[in-house]
C-alpha positions as CSV (number, residue, x, y, z in Angstrom):
1,M,0.0,0.0,0.0
2,S,1.4,3.4,-1.0
3,F,1.1,6.5,1.1
4,V,2.1,10.2,1.0
5,V,3.0,12.4,3.9
6,A,2.3,16.1,3.2
7,R,3.4,18.9,5.5
8,M,3.2,22.7,5.4
9,Q,5.4,24.9,7.5
10,K,5.2,28.7,7.8
11,V,8.8,30.2,7.9
12,K,9.7,33.6,9.2
13,S,13.0,35.4,8.6
14,G,14.8,34.1,11.7
15,N,14.4,30.5,10.5
16,L,15.4,30.9,6.9
17,V,19.1,30.2,7.4
18,G,18.2,27.0,9.3
19,V,15.7,25.9,6.7
20,G,18.3,26.5,3.9
21,N,21.0,24.5,5.8
22,H,18.5,21.7,6.3
23,N,17.3,21.6,2.7
24,Q,20.9,21.7,1.3
25,R,22.1,19.1,4.0
26,N,25.0,21.4,5.0
27,T,25.5,19.6,8.3
28,D,26.7,16.1,9.0
29,N,24.3,15.4,11.8
30,H,21.1,13.9,10.4
31,S,18.3,12.6,12.5
32,N,16.9,10.6,9.6
33,K,19.4,7.6,9.2
34,D,17.9,6.7,5.7
35,I,19.6,9.8,4.1
36,D,22.2,8.7,1.6
37,V,24.6,11.7,1.6
38,E,26.5,10.1,-1.3
39,R,23.5,10.9,-3.5
40,S,23.1,14.5,-2.4
41,H,24.8,15.8,-5.5
42,L,21.8,14.6,-7.5
43,N,19.5,17.0,-5.8
44,Y,18.5,20.1,-7.8
45,D,16.5,23.3,-7.3
46,L,13.7,24.4,-9.7
47,V,14.6,28.1,-9.0
48,N,18.0,29.6,-9.6
49,R,19.4,30.8,-6.3
50,T,22.5,31.2,-4.3
51,E,23.4,29.3,-1.1
52,N,21.8,31.8,1.2
53,Y,18.0,31.3,1.4
54,K,17.5,34.4,3.5
55,R,19.2,36.8,1.1
56,D,17.5,35.3,-1.9
57,I,14.0,35.5,-0.5
58,E,14.4,39.0,0.9
59,Q,15.8,40.1,-2.4
60,F,12.9,38.6,-4.3
61,I,10.4,40.2,-1.9
62,N,12.0,43.7,-2.2
63,D,12.2,43.4,-6.0
64,N,8.5,42.5,-6.4
65,K,6.7,44.3,-3.6
66,S,4.1,46.9,-4.8
67,S,4.6,49.5,-2.0
68,S,7.6,51.2,-0.5
69,R,6.7,50.1,3.1
70,A,9.1,47.8,4.9
71,V,8.2,44.1,5.5
72,R,7.1,43.4,9.0
73,K,9.9,41.8,11.1
74,D,7.5,39.0,12.2
75,A,6.1,38.4,8.8
76,V,5.9,34.9,7.3
77,L,8.2,35.0,4.3
78,I,7.7,31.5,2.8
79,N,5.4,28.6,3.1
80,E,7.4,25.4,2.7
81,R,5.4,22.4,1.4
82,V,6.9,19.0,1.6
83,L,5.4,15.8,0.1
């Protein structure tokens, strides 16, 4: 029997660095023992970006916002969906 686990997480600016490190597997300590780090080079992103999630997302928001007002410090900047 097949199954899918779906999860949605709201991410604020203070957590973007940690989410980026987690997604890119920049650490050697993984709680999931099924991760095959030898195959991590096969991962790819569908959006061109640098290695810094926070800088990329804040730059995208600043380039595309319609007003000159600053973004709230406690604003949710991304919704991460994992299937």
